[in-house]
N, CA, C, O and the ligand as a Tripos MOL2 file, in Angstrom:
@<TRIPOS>MOLECULE
protein
  281   279    71     0     0
PROTEIN
NO_CHARGES

@<TRIPOS>ATOM
      1 N         -40.3690   40.3450  -44.7200 N.3       1 MET1
      2 CA        -39.7770   41.6850  -45.1410 C.3       1 MET1
      3 C         -38.2480   41.5250  -45.1190 C.2       1 MET1
      4 O         -37.6960   41.4580  -44.0210 O.2       1 MET1
      5 N         -37.6020   41.4640  -46.1240 N.am      2 ALA2
      6 CA        -36.1390   41.2510  -46.2970 C.3       2 ALA2
      7 C         -35.2930   42.2150  -45.4830 C.2       2 ALA2
      8 O         -34.2130   41.8670  -45.0050 O.2       2 ALA2
      9 N         -35.7980   43.4290  -45.3340 N.am      3 LEU3
     10 CA        -34.8930   44.4210  -44.5930 C.3       3 LEU3
     11 C         -34.6990   44.1310  -43.2660 C.2       3 LEU3
     12 O         -33.7620   44.6550  -42.6650 O.2       3 LEU3
     13 N         -35.5470   43.2750  -42.6550 N.am      4 GLU4
     14 CA        -35.2860   42.9590  -41.2770 C.3       4 GLU4
     15 C         -34.0800   42.0940  -41.0620 C.2       4 GLU4
     16 O         -33.6320   41.9370  -39.9260 O.2       4 GLU4
     17 N         -33.5680   41.5570  -42.0550 N.am      5 GLN5
     18 CA        -32.3920   40.6920  -41.9600 C.3       5 GLN5
     19 C         -31.1440   41.6160  -41.8790 C.2       5 GLN5
     20 O         -30.1160   41.2400  -41.3160 O.2       5 GLN5
     21 N         -31.2690   42.8500  -42.4680 N.am      6 ASP6
     22 CA        -30.1330   43.6820  -42.4830 C.3       6 ASP6
     23 C         -30.1880   44.7510  -41.4820 C.2       6 ASP6
     24 O         -29.1460   45.2440  -41.0490 O.2       6 ASP6
     25 N         -31.2800   45.1140  -41.1120 N.am      7 PHE7
     26 CA        -31.4580   46.2250  -40.1680 C.3       7 PHE7
     27 C         -32.3030   45.7500  -38.9880 C.2       7 PHE7
     28 O         -33.1240   44.8380  -39.0850 O.2       7 PHE7
     29 N         -32.0420   46.4440  -37.8420 N.am      8 ARG8
     30 CA        -32.9500   46.0250  -36.7830 C.3       8 ARG8
     31 C         -33.8400   47.3120  -36.5400 C.2       8 ARG8
     32 O         -33.4350   48.4580  -36.7330 O.2       8 ARG8
     33 N         -35.0350   46.9930  -36.1150 N.am      9 PHE9
     34 CA        -35.8700   48.1280  -35.8420 C.3       9 PHE9
     35 C         -35.5170   48.7270  -34.4810 C.2       9 PHE9
     36 O         -35.0950   48.0550  -33.5400 O.2       9 PHE9
     37 N         -35.7130   49.9840  -34.4570 N.am     10 GLU10
     38 CA        -35.2820   50.7210  -33.2650 C.3      10 GLU10
     39 C         -36.0830   50.3700  -32.0250 C.2      10 GLU10
     40 O         -37.3130   50.3990  -32.0750 O.2      10 GLU10
     41 N         -35.4950   50.0680  -31.0110 N.am     11 LYS11
     42 CA        -36.1780   49.5700  -29.7930 C.3      11 LYS11
     43 C         -35.6170   50.4670  -28.6150 C.2      11 LYS11
     44 O         -34.4530   50.2800  -28.2610 O.2      11 LYS11
     45 N         -36.3240   51.3510  -28.0430 N.am     12 PHE12
     46 CA        -35.8120   52.1000  -27.0440 C.3      12 PHE12
     47 C         -35.6230   51.3380  -25.7820 C.2      12 PHE12
     48 O         -34.9150   51.7840  -24.8800 O.2      12 PHE12
     49 N         -36.2850   50.1170  -25.6930 N.am     13 GLU13
     50 CA        -36.0350   49.3340  -24.5030 C.3      13 GLU13
     51 C         -34.5730   48.8440  -24.4230 C.2      13 GLU13
     52 O         -34.0840   48.4320  -23.3710 O.2      13 GLU13
     53 N         -33.9470   48.9060  -25.5150 N.am     14 GLU14
     54 CA        -32.4690   48.4130  -25.4830 C.3      14 GLU14
     55 C         -31.6180   49.4540  -24.7910 C.2      14 GLU14
     56 O         -30.5090   49.1390  -24.3580 O.2      14 GLU14
     57 N         -32.0770   50.6380  -24.6740 N.am     15 TYR15
     58 CA        -31.3000   51.7070  -23.9340 C.3      15 TYR15
     59 C         -31.8400   51.8440  -22.5640 C.2      15 TYR15
     60 O         -32.9650   51.4550  -22.2510 O.2      15 TYR15
     61 N         -30.9870   52.4200  -21.7420 N.am     16 PHE16
     62 CA        -31.4360   52.7230  -20.3790 C.3      16 PHE16
     63 C         -31.1840   54.1620  -20.0340 C.2      16 PHE16
     64 O         -30.4340   54.8710  -20.7050 O.2      16 PHE16
     65 N         -31.8260   54.5720  -18.9740 N.am     17 GLY17
     66 CA        -31.6530   55.8890  -18.5390 C.3      17 GLY17
     67 C         -32.7990   56.8320  -19.1530 C.2      17 GLY17
     68 O         -33.7420   56.4060  -19.8210 O.2      17 GLY17
     69 N         -32.5870   58.1100  -18.8430 N.am     18 ASP18
     70 CA        -33.6200   59.0430  -19.3120 C.3      18 ASP18
     71 C         -33.3520   59.5060  -20.7970 C.2      18 ASP18
     72 O         -32.4240   58.9990  -21.4270 O.2      18 ASP18
     73 N         -34.0930   60.3840  -21.3070 N.am     19 ALA19
     74 CA        -34.1510   60.7130  -22.6410 C.3      19 ALA19
     75 C         -32.8140   61.3000  -23.0560 C.2      19 ALA19
     76 O         -32.3300   60.9740  -24.1400 O.2      19 ALA19
     77 N         -32.1930   62.1500  -22.2490 N.am     20 ASP20
     78 CA        -30.9020   62.6230  -22.5750 C.3      20 ASP20
     79 C         -29.8780   61.6170  -22.6980 C.2      20 ASP20
     80 O         -29.0430   61.6770  -23.6000 O.2      20 ASP20
     81 N         -29.8960   60.6650  -21.8120 N.am     21 GLN21
     82 CA        -28.8850   59.5550  -21.8660 C.3      21 GLN21
     83 C         -29.0970   58.7020  -23.1360 C.2      21 GLN21
     84 O         -28.1430   58.2720  -23.7840 O.2      21 GLN21
     85 N         -30.3150   58.4860  -23.4470 N.am     22 VAL22
     86 CA        -30.6420   57.7020  -24.6650 C.3      22 VAL22
     87 C         -30.0920   58.4340  -25.9050 C.2      22 VAL22
     88 O         -29.4970   57.8110  -26.7850 O.2      22 VAL22
     89 N         -30.3040   59.8080  -25.9670 N.am     23 LYS23
     90 CA        -29.8930   60.5100  -27.0480 C.3      23 LYS23
     91 C         -28.4070   60.5320  -27.2090 C.2      23 LYS23
     92 O         -27.8690   60.3860  -28.3070 O.2      23 LYS23
     93 N         -27.7340   60.7250  -26.0550 N.am     24 LYS24
     94 CA        -26.2680   60.7430  -26.0640 C.3      24 LYS24
     95 C         -25.7300   59.3220  -26.5460 C.2      24 LYS24
     96 O         -24.7860   59.2010  -27.3270 O.2      24 LYS24
     97 N         -26.3890   58.3380  -26.0290 N.am     25 HIS25
     98 CA        -25.9860   56.9620  -26.4630 C.3      25 HIS25
     99 C         -26.1430   56.7800  -27.9270 C.2      25 HIS25
    100 O         -25.3650   56.0550  -28.5490 O.2      25 HIS25
    101 N         -27.1470   57.4280  -28.5160 N.am     26 MET26
    102 CA        -27.3090   57.2200  -29.9940 C.3      26 MET26
    103 C         -26.5070   58.1660  -30.7790 C.2      26 MET26
    104 O         -26.2670   57.9060  -31.9580 O.2      26 MET26
    105 N         -26.0640   59.2560  -30.2210 N.am     27 ASP27
    106 CA        -25.2310   60.1820  -30.9480 C.3      27 ASP27
    107 C         -23.7430   60.0710  -30.9190 C.2      27 ASP27
    108 O         -23.0120   60.6140  -31.7490 O.2      27 ASP27
    109 N         -23.3080   59.2950  -29.8590 N.am     28 ASN28
    110 CA        -21.8960   59.1670  -29.5830 C.3      28 ASN28
    111 C         -21.4260   57.7580  -29.8250 C.2      28 ASN28
    112 O         -22.1580   56.7780  -29.6890 O.2      28 ASN28
    113 N         -20.0960   57.7090  -30.2120 N.am     29 CYS29
    114 CA        -19.4970   56.3940  -30.4610 C.3      29 CYS29
    115 C         -19.4510   55.6240  -29.1140 C.2      29 CYS29
    116 O         -19.0770   56.1940  -28.0880 O.2      29 CYS29
    117 N         -19.8110   54.4070  -29.1260 N.am     30 ASN30
    118 CA        -19.6990   53.5860  -27.9280 C.3      30 ASN30
    119 C         -18.3830   53.0600  -27.6840 C.2      30 ASN30
    120 O         -18.1960   52.3030  -26.7310 O.2      30 ASN30
    121 N         -17.3930   53.4160  -28.5150 N.am     31 VAL31
    122 CA        -16.0290   53.0030  -28.3640 C.3      31 VAL31
    123 C         -15.1980   54.1500  -27.8570 C.2      31 VAL31
    124 O         -14.4910   53.9760  -26.8650 O.2      31 VAL31
    125 N         -15.2360   55.2970  -28.4670 N.am     32 CYS32
    126 CA        -14.3530   56.4550  -28.1620 C.3      32 CYS32
    127 C         -15.1960   57.6800  -27.7330 C.2      32 CYS32
    128 O         -14.6770   58.7000  -27.2800 O.2      32 CYS32
    129 N         -16.5030   57.5220  -27.9010 N.am     33 ASN33
    130 CA        -17.3830   58.5930  -27.4140 C.3      33 ASN33
    131 C         -17.3780   59.8270  -28.2330 C.2      33 ASN33
    132 O         -17.9420   60.8550  -27.8580 O.2      33 ASN33
    133 N         -16.6950   59.7130  -29.4330 N.am     34 ALA34
    134 CA        -16.7500   60.8020  -30.3840 C.3      34 ALA34
    135 C         -18.2110   60.9370  -31.0340 C.2      34 ALA34
    136 O         -18.9860   59.9860  -31.1260 O.2      34 ALA34
    137 N         -18.4710   62.1600  -31.4460 N.am     35 LYS35
    138 CA        -19.8460   62.3430  -32.0020 C.3      35 LYS35
    139 C         -19.8830   61.6320  -33.3610 C.2      35 LYS35
    140 O         -19.0240   61.8410  -34.2170 O.2      35 LYS35
    141 N         -20.8940   60.7950  -33.5260 N.am     36 LEU36
    142 CA        -21.0830   60.0730  -34.7580 C.3      36 LEU36
    143 C         -21.5770   60.9230  -35.9540 C.2      36 LEU36
    144 O         -22.3290   61.8900  -35.8320 O.2      36 LEU36
    145 N         -21.0980   60.4840  -37.0680 N.am     37 VAL37
    146 CA        -21.6640   61.0900  -38.2950 C.3      37 VAL37
    147 C         -22.9420   60.3380  -38.7320 C.2      37 VAL37
    148 O         -22.8650   59.1390  -39.0000 O.2      37 VAL37
    149 N         -24.0350   60.9590  -38.8060 N.am     38 GLN38
    150 CA        -25.3070   60.2460  -39.1340 C.3      38 GLN38
    151 C         -25.8420   60.7290  -40.4700 C.2      38 GLN38
    152 O         -25.8150   61.9100  -40.8180 O.2      38 GLN38
    153 N         -26.3130   59.7640  -41.1670 N.am     39 THR39
    154 CA        -27.0420   60.0330  -42.4080 C.3      39 THR39
    155 C         -28.3950   59.4490  -42.3250 C.2      39 THR39
    156 O         -28.5910   58.4500  -41.6320 O.2      39 THR39
    157 N         -29.3340   60.0180  -42.9920 N.am     40 HIS40
    158 CA        -30.6890   59.5260  -43.0610 C.3      40 HIS40
    159 C         -31.1270   59.4270  -44.5250 C.2      40 HIS40
    160 O         -31.0280   60.3600  -45.3230 O.2      40 HIS40
    161 N         -31.6000   58.2610  -44.7970 N.am     41 LEU41
    162 CA        -32.0380   57.9770  -46.1320 C.3      41 LEU41
    163 C         -33.4530   57.6880  -46.0900 C.2      41 LEU41
    164 O         -33.8710   56.6940  -45.4960 O.2      41 LEU41
    165 N         -34.2600   58.5490  -46.7220 N.am     42 SER42
    166 CA        -35.6860   58.3930  -46.5650 C.3      42 SER42
    167 C         -36.1810   57.5930  -47.8520 C.2      42 SER42
    168 O         -35.7910   57.8080  -48.9990 O.2      42 SER42
    169 N         -37.0650   56.6760  -47.4770 N.am     43 ASP43
    170 CA        -37.6580   55.8670  -48.4570 C.3      43 ASP43
    171 C         -39.1140   55.9660  -48.3880 C.2      43 ASP43
    172 O         -39.7520   55.1000  -47.7900 O.2      43 ASP43
    173 N         -39.7120   56.9990  -48.9800 N.am     44 PHE44
    174 CA        -41.0920   57.3480  -48.7340 C.3      44 PHE44
    175 C         -42.0150   56.2550  -49.4580 C.2      44 PHE44
    176 O         -43.1910   56.1310  -49.1170 O.2      44 PHE44
    177 N         -41.4670   55.4960  -50.4320 N.am     45 LYS45
    178 CA        -42.2820   54.5450  -51.0380 C.3      45 LYS45
    179 C         -42.6090   53.5010  -49.9550 C.2      45 LYS45
    180 O         -43.7190   52.9700  -49.9190 O.2      45 LYS45
    181 N         -41.6410   53.2110  -49.0800 N.am     46 ASN46
    182 CA        -41.8960   52.0940  -48.1680 C.3      46 ASN46
    183 C         -42.1190   52.6990  -46.6970 C.2      46 ASN46
    184 O         -42.1940   51.9950  -45.6890 O.2      46 ASN46
    185 N         -42.2090   54.0290  -46.7110 N.am     47 LEU47
    186 CA        -42.4550   54.7130  -45.5160 C.3      47 LEU47
    187 C         -41.4670   54.4140  -44.2790 C.2      47 LEU47
    188 O         -41.8440   54.2600  -43.1180 O.2      47 LEU47
    189 N         -40.2610   54.3640  -44.6900 N.am     48 ILE48
    190 CA        -39.3020   54.2160  -43.6640 C.3      48 ILE48
    191 C         -38.1310   55.2340  -43.8700 C.2      48 ILE48
    192 O         -37.9420   55.8230  -44.9340 O.2      48 ILE48
    193 N         -37.4010   55.3770  -42.8020 N.am     49 VAL49
    194 CA        -36.1350   56.1320  -42.9130 C.3      49 VAL49
    195 C         -35.0160   55.2330  -42.4350 C.2      49 VAL49
    196 O         -35.0870   54.6680  -41.3440 O.2      49 VAL49
    197 N         -33.9440   55.0940  -43.2800 N.am     50 GLN50
    198 CA        -32.8400   54.3110  -42.8590 C.3      50 GLN50
    199 C         -31.7850   55.2700  -42.4100 C.2      50 GLN50
    200 O         -31.3500   56.1910  -43.1020 O.2      50 GLN50
    201 N         -31.4070   54.9750  -41.1840 N.am     51 GLU51
    202 CA        -30.3700   55.8670  -40.4750 C.3      51 GLU51
    203 C         -29.1920   55.0170  -40.2800 C.2      51 GLU51
    204 O         -29.2580   53.8780  -39.8180 O.2      51 GLU51
    205 N         -27.9950   55.6650  -40.6850 N.am     52 THR52
    206 CA        -26.8060   55.0170  -40.4420 C.3      52 THR52
    207 C         -25.8030   55.9230  -39.6590 C.2      52 THR52
    208 O         -25.7640   57.1190  -39.9490 O.2      52 THR52
    209 N         -25.0710   55.4730  -38.7780 N.am     53 ALA53
    210 CA        -24.1730   56.3590  -38.0270 C.3      53 ALA53
    211 C         -22.8200   55.6850  -37.9830 C.2      53 ALA53
    212 O         -22.7040   54.4810  -37.7560 O.2      53 ALA53
    213 N         -21.7350   56.5480  -38.2220 N.am     54 ARG54
    214 CA        -20.3660   55.9980  -38.2340 C.3      54 ARG54
    215 C         -19.4860   56.8950  -37.5170 C.2      54 ARG54
    216 O         -19.6390   58.1090  -37.6460 O.2      54 ARG54
    217 N         -18.5650   56.4130  -36.7630 N.am     55 CYS55
    218 CA        -17.6270   57.1830  -35.9960 C.3      55 CYS55
    219 C         -16.4830   57.6570  -36.8710 C.2      55 CYS55
    220 O         -15.7940   56.8490  -37.4940 O.2      55 CYS55
    221 N         -16.2730   59.0070  -36.9200 N.am     56 PRO56
    222 CA        -15.1850   59.5320  -37.7320 C.3      56 PRO56
    223 C         -13.8160   59.3920  -37.1650 C.2      56 PRO56
    224 O         -12.7940   59.5900  -37.8220 O.2      56 PRO56
    225 N         -13.8460   59.0320  -35.8830 N.am     57 GLU57
    226 CA        -12.5540   58.9170  -35.0870 C.3      57 GLU57
    227 C         -11.9030   57.4970  -35.2860 C.2      57 GLU57
    228 O         -10.7660   57.3390  -35.7290 O.2      57 GLU57
    229 N         -12.7250   56.5140  -34.9220 N.am     58 CYS58
    230 CA        -12.2510   55.1640  -34.9460 C.3      58 CYS58
    231 C         -12.8840   54.3050  -35.9370 C.2      58 CYS58
    232 O         -12.3690   53.2070  -36.1460 O.2      58 CYS58
    233 N         -13.9350   54.6530  -36.5790 N.am     59 GLY59
    234 CA        -14.5270   53.9750  -37.5620 C.3      59 GLY59
    235 C         -15.5480   52.9270  -37.0230 C.2      59 GLY59
    236 O         -16.1110   52.1670  -37.8120 O.2      59 GLY59
    237 N         -15.7890   52.8840  -35.6860 N.am     60 GLN60
    238 CA        -16.6280   51.9610  -35.0840 C.3      60 GLN60
    239 C         -17.9300   52.6510  -34.7270 C.2      60 GLN60
    240 O         -18.1110   53.8500  -34.9400 O.2      60 GLN60
    241 N         -18.7740   51.9000  -34.2090 N.am     61 GLY61
    242 CA        -20.0540   52.4760  -33.8270 C.3      61 GLY61
    243 C         -21.0350   52.7010  -34.8280 C.2      61 GLY61
    244 O         -22.0740   53.3080  -34.5670 O.2      61 GLY61
    245 N         -20.7470   52.1990  -36.0900 N.am     62 ASN62
    246 CA        -21.6490   52.4180  -37.1030 C.3      62 ASN62
    247 C         -22.8580   51.4950  -36.8670 C.2      62 ASN62
    248 O         -22.6830   50.3740  -36.3910 O.2      62 ASN62
    249 N         -24.0090   51.9220  -37.1740 N.am     63 LYS63
    250 CA        -25.3060   51.2290  -36.9030 C.3      63 LYS63
    251 C         -26.2930   51.6080  -37.9710 C.2      63 LYS63
    252 O         -26.1870   52.6330  -38.6440 O.2      63 LYS63
    253 N         -27.2070   50.7740  -38.0850 N.am     64 LYS64
    254 CA        -28.2290   51.0190  -39.0930 C.3      64 LYS64
    255 C         -29.5710   50.8150  -38.4320 C.2      64 LYS64
    256 O         -29.8370   49.7540  -37.8680 O.2      64 LYS64
    257 N         -30.4480   51.8610  -38.5010 N.am     65 ILE65
    258 CA        -31.6780   51.8340  -37.6790 C.3      65 ILE65
    259 C         -32.7810   52.2100  -38.7600 C.2      65 ILE65
    260 O         -32.5570   53.0740  -39.6080 O.2      65 ILE65
    261 N         -33.8630   51.5890  -38.6940 N.am     66 ILE66
    262 CA        -35.0090   51.9840  -39.5110 C.3      66 ILE66
    263 C         -36.1180   52.5600  -38.6690 C.2      66 ILE66
    264 O         -36.6240   51.9460  -37.7290 O.2      66 ILE66
    265 N         -36.4690   53.7620  -39.0500 N.am     67 HIS67
    266 CA        -37.5670   54.4660  -38.3730 C.3      67 HIS67
    267 C         -38.8020   54.2710  -39.3580 C.2      67 HIS67
    268 O         -38.7070   54.4970  -40.5640 O.2      67 HIS67
    269 N         -39.8170   53.8900  -38.8220 N.am     68 VAL68
    270 CA        -41.0560   53.7290  -39.5570 C.3      68 VAL68
    271 C         -41.8720   55.0570  -39.4270 C.2      68 VAL68
    272 O         -42.2500   55.5250  -38.3530 O.2      68 VAL68
    273 N         -42.0900   55.5910  -40.6350 N.am     69 ILE69
    274 CA        -42.8190   56.8250  -40.5940 C.3      69 ILE69
    275 C         -44.2550   56.6020  -40.4730 C.2      69 ILE69
    276 O         -44.8890   55.9170  -41.2760 O.2      69 ILE69
    277 N         -44.7750   57.2040  -39.4320 N.am     70 ASN70
    278 CA        -46.2210   57.0720  -39.1660 C.3      70 ASN70
    279 C         -47.0790   58.2180  -39.8780 C.2      70 ASN70
    280 O         -48.3030   58.2440  -39.7500 O.2      70 ASN70
    281 ZN        -15.2460   55.9110  -32.1070 Zn       71 ZN71
@<TRIPOS>BOND
     1     1     2 1
     2     2     3 1
     3     3     4 2
     4     3     5 am
     5     5     6 1
     6     6     7 1
     7     7     8 2
     8     7     9 am
     9     9    10 1
    10    10    11 1
    11    11    12 2
    12    11    13 am
    13    13    14 1
    14    14    15 1
    15    15    16 2
    16    15    17 am
    17    17    18 1
    18    18    19 1
    19    19    20 2
    20    19    21 am
    21    21    22 1
    22    22    23 1
    23    23    24 2
    24    23    25 am
    25    25    26 1
    26    26    27 1
    27    27    28 2
    28    27    29 am
    29    29    30 1
    30    30    31 1
    31    31    32 2
    32    31    33 am
    33    33    34 1
    34    34    35 1
    35    35    36 2
    36    35    37 am
    37    37    38 1
    38    38    39 1
    39    39    40 2
    40    39    41 am
    41    41    42 1
    42    42    43 1
    43    43    44 2
    44    43    45 am
    45    45    46 1
    46    46    47 1
    47    47    48 2
    48    47    49 am
    49    49    50 1
    50    50    51 1
    51    51    52 2
    52    51    53 am
    53    53    54 1
    54    54    55 1
    55    55    56 2
    56    55    57 am
    57    57    58 1
    58    58    59 1
    59    59    60 2
    60    59    61 am
    61    61    62 1
    62    62    63 1
    63    63    64 2
    64    63    65 am
    65    65    66 1
    66    66    67 1
    67    67    68 2
    68    67    69 am
    69    69    70 1
    70    70    71 1
    71    71    72 2
    72    71    73 am
    73    73    74 1
    74    74    75 1
    75    75    76 2
    76    75    77 am
    77    77    78 1
    78    78    79 1
    79    79    80 2
    80    79    81 am
    81    81    82 1
    82    82    83 1
    83    83    84 2
    84    83    85 am
    85    85    86 1
    86    86    87 1
    87    87    88 2
    88    87    89 am
    89    89    90 1
    90    90    91 1
    91    91    92 2
    92    91    93 am
    93    93    94 1
    94    94    95 1
    95    95    96 2
    96    95    97 am
    97    97    98 1
    98    98    99 1
    99    99   100 2
   100    99   101 am
   101   101   102 1
   102   102   103 1
   103   103   104 2
   104   103   105 am
   105   105   106 1
   106   106   107 1
   107   107   108 2
   108   107   109 am
   109   109   110 1
   110   110   111 1
   111   111   112 2
   112   111   113 am
   113   113   114 1
   114   114   115 1
   115   115   116 2
   116   115   117 am
   117   117   118 1
   118   118   119 1
   119   119   120 2
   120   119   121 am
   121   121   122 1
   122   122   123 1
   123   123   124 2
   124   123   125 am
   125   125   126 1
   126   126   127 1
   127   127   128 2
   128   127   129 am
   129   129   130 1
   130   130   131 1
   131   131   132 2
   132   131   133 am
   133   133   134 1
   134   134   135 1
   135   135   136 2
   136   135   137 am
   137   137   138 1
   138   138   139 1
   139   139   140 2
   140   139   141 am
   141   141   142 1
   142   142   143 1
   143   143   144 2
   144   143   145 am
   145   145   146 1
   146   146   147 1
   147   147   148 2
   148   147   149 am
   149   149   150 1
   150   150   151 1
   151   151   152 2
   152   151   153 am
   153   153   154 1
   154   154   155 1
   155   155   156 2
   156   155   157 am
   157   157   158 1
   158   158   159 1
   159   159   160 2
   160   159   161 am
   161   161   162 1
   162   162   163 1
   163   163   164 2
   164   163   165 am
   165   165   166 1
   166   166   167 1
   167   167   168 2
   168   167   169 am
   169   169   170 1
   170   170   171 1
   171   171   172 2
   172   171   173 am
   173   173   174 1
   174   174   175 1
   175   175   176 2
   176   175   177 am
   177   177   178 1
   178   178   179 1
   179   179   180 2
   180   179   181 am
   181   181   182 1
   182   182   183 1
   183   183   184 2
   184   183   185 am
   185   185   186 1
   186   186   187 1
   187   187   188 2
   188   187   189 am
   189   189   190 1
   190   190   191 1
   191   191   192 2
   192   191   193 am
   193   193   194 1
   194   194   195 1
   195   195   196 2
   196   195   197 am
   197   197   198 1
   198   198   199 1
   199   199   200 2
   200   199   201 am
   201   201   202 1
   202   202   203 1
   203   203   204 2
   204   203   205 am
   205   205   206 1
   206   206   207 1
   207   207   208 2
   208   207   209 am
   209   209   210 1
   210   210   211 1
   211   211   212 2
   212   211   213 am
   213   213   214 1
   214   214   215 1
   215   215   216 2
   216   215   217 am
   217   217   218 1
   218   218   219 1
   219   219   220 2
   220   219   221 am
   221   221   222 1
   222   222   223 1
   223   223   224 2
   224   223   225 am
   225   225   226 1
   226   226   227 1
   227   227   228 2
   228   227   229 am
   229   229   230 1
   230   230   231 1
   231   231   232 2
   232   231   233 am
   233   233   234 1
   234   234   235 1
   235   235   236 2
   236   235   237 am
   237   237   238 1
   238   238   239 1
   239   239   240 2
   240   239   241 am
   241   241   242 1
   242   242   243 1
   243   243   244 2
   244   243   245 am
   245   245   246 1
   246   246   247 1
   247   247   248 2
   248   247   249 am
   249   249   250 1
   250   250   251 1
   251   251   252 2
   252   251   253 am
   253   253   254 1
   254   254   255 1
   255   255   256 2
   256   255   257 am
   257   257   258 1
   258   258   259 1
   259   259   260 2
   260   259   261 am
   261   261   262 1
   262   262   263 1
   263   263   264 2
   264   263   265 am
   265   265   266 1
   266   266   267 1
   267   267   268 2
   268   267   269 am
   269   269   270 1
   270   270   271 1
   271   271   272 2
   272   271   273 am
   273   273   274 1
   274   274   275 1
   275   275   276 2
   276   275   277 am
   277   277   278 1
   278   278   279 1
   279   279   280 2
@<TRIPOS>SUBSTRUCTURE
     1 MET1         2 RESIDUE 1 A MET
     2 ALA2         6 RESIDUE 1 A ALA
     3 LEU3        10 RESIDUE 1 A LEU
     4 GLU4        14 RESIDUE 1 A GLU
     5 GLN5        18 RESIDUE 1 A GLN
     6 ASP6        22 RESIDUE 1 A ASP
     7 PHE7        26 RESIDUE 1 A PHE
     8 ARG8        30 RESIDUE 1 A ARG
     9 PHE9        34 RESIDUE 1 A PHE
    10 GLU10       38 RESIDUE 1 A GLU
    11 LYS11       42 RESIDUE 1 A LYS
    12 PHE12       46 RESIDUE 1 A PHE
    13 GLU13       50 RESIDUE 1 A GLU
    14 GLU14       54 RESIDUE 1 A GLU
    15 TYR15       58 RESIDUE 1 A TYR
    16 PHE16       62 RESIDUE 1 A PHE
    17 GLY17       66 RESIDUE 1 A GLY
    18 ASP18       70 RESIDUE 1 A ASP
    19 ALA19       74 RESIDUE 1 A ALA
    20 ASP20       78 RESIDUE 1 A ASP
    21 GLN21       82 RESIDUE 1 A GLN
    22 VAL22       86 RESIDUE 1 A VAL
    23 LYS23       90 RESIDUE 1 A LYS
    24 LYS24       94 RESIDUE 1 A LYS
    25 HIS25       98 RESIDUE 1 A HIS
    26 MET26      102 RESIDUE 1 A MET
    27 ASP27      106 RESIDUE 1 A ASP
    28 ASN28      110 RESIDUE 1 A ASN
    29 CYS29      114 RESIDUE 1 A CYS
    30 ASN30      118 RESIDUE 1 A ASN
    31 VAL31      122 RESIDUE 1 A VAL
    32 CYS32      126 RESIDUE 1 A CYS
    33 ASN33      130 RESIDUE 1 A ASN
    34 ALA34      134 RESIDUE 1 A ALA
    35 LYS35      138 RESIDUE 1 A LYS
    36 LEU36      142 RESIDUE 1 A LEU
    37 VAL37      146 RESIDUE 1 A VAL
    38 GLN38      150 RESIDUE 1 A GLN
    39 THR39      154 RESIDUE 1 A THR
    40 HIS40      158 RESIDUE 1 A HIS
    41 LEU41      162 RESIDUE 1 A LEU
    42 SER42      166 RESIDUE 1 A SER
    43 ASP43      170 RESIDUE 1 A ASP
    44 PHE44      174 RESIDUE 1 A PHE
    45 LYS45      178 RESIDUE 1 A LYS
    46 ASN46      182 RESIDUE 1 A ASN
    47 LEU47      186 RESIDUE 1 A LEU
    48 ILE48      190 RESIDUE 1 A ILE
    49 VAL49      194 RESIDUE 1 A VAL
    50 GLN50      198 RESIDUE 1 A GLN
    51 GLU51      202 RESIDUE 1 A GLU
    52 THR52      206 RESIDUE 1 A THR
    53 ALA53      210 RESIDUE 1 A ALA
    54 ARG54      214 RESIDUE 1 A ARG
    55 CYS55      218 RESIDUE 1 A CYS
    56 PRO56      222 RESIDUE 1 A PRO
    57 GLU57      226 RESIDUE 1 A GLU
    58 CYS58      230 RESIDUE 1 A CYS
    59 GLY59      234 RESIDUE 1 A GLY
    60 GLN60      238 RESIDUE 1 A GLN
    61 GLY61      242 RESIDUE 1 A GLY
    62 ASN62      246 RESIDUE 1 A ASN
    63 LYS63      250 RESIDUE 1 A LYS
    64 LYS64      254 RESIDUE 1 A LYS
    65 ILE65      258 RESIDUE 1 A ILE
    66 ILE66      262 RESIDUE 1 A ILE
    67 HIS67      266 RESIDUE 1 A HIS
    68 VAL68      270 RESIDUE 1 A VAL
    69 ILE69      274 RESIDUE 1 A ILE
    70 ASN70      278 RESIDUE 1 A ASN
    71 ZN71       281 GROUP 0 **** ****
C-alpha cells in the first residue's frame, strides 16, 4: 500500500499519559503549544480518513495521520 510511505498509521503507543494528555498532545503544537488547525479528508472508497494538522503560529507540528474507518 503506497500510502504507508507518506503517512504513518496512528499508534497510541507512541503517546504517553492518560486520554486527556494524549488528546492535548494531538491537538497542540509540540513546538509552541498553540492549538493546531486540523483538517480531515475522508476517503470512503478506501475507508480511510486522512488527518493533517498544522500550527498557525509557527508553521510546525504538521502531521498526517490515517484513521482506518471500521
Ligand atoms: Zn507552533
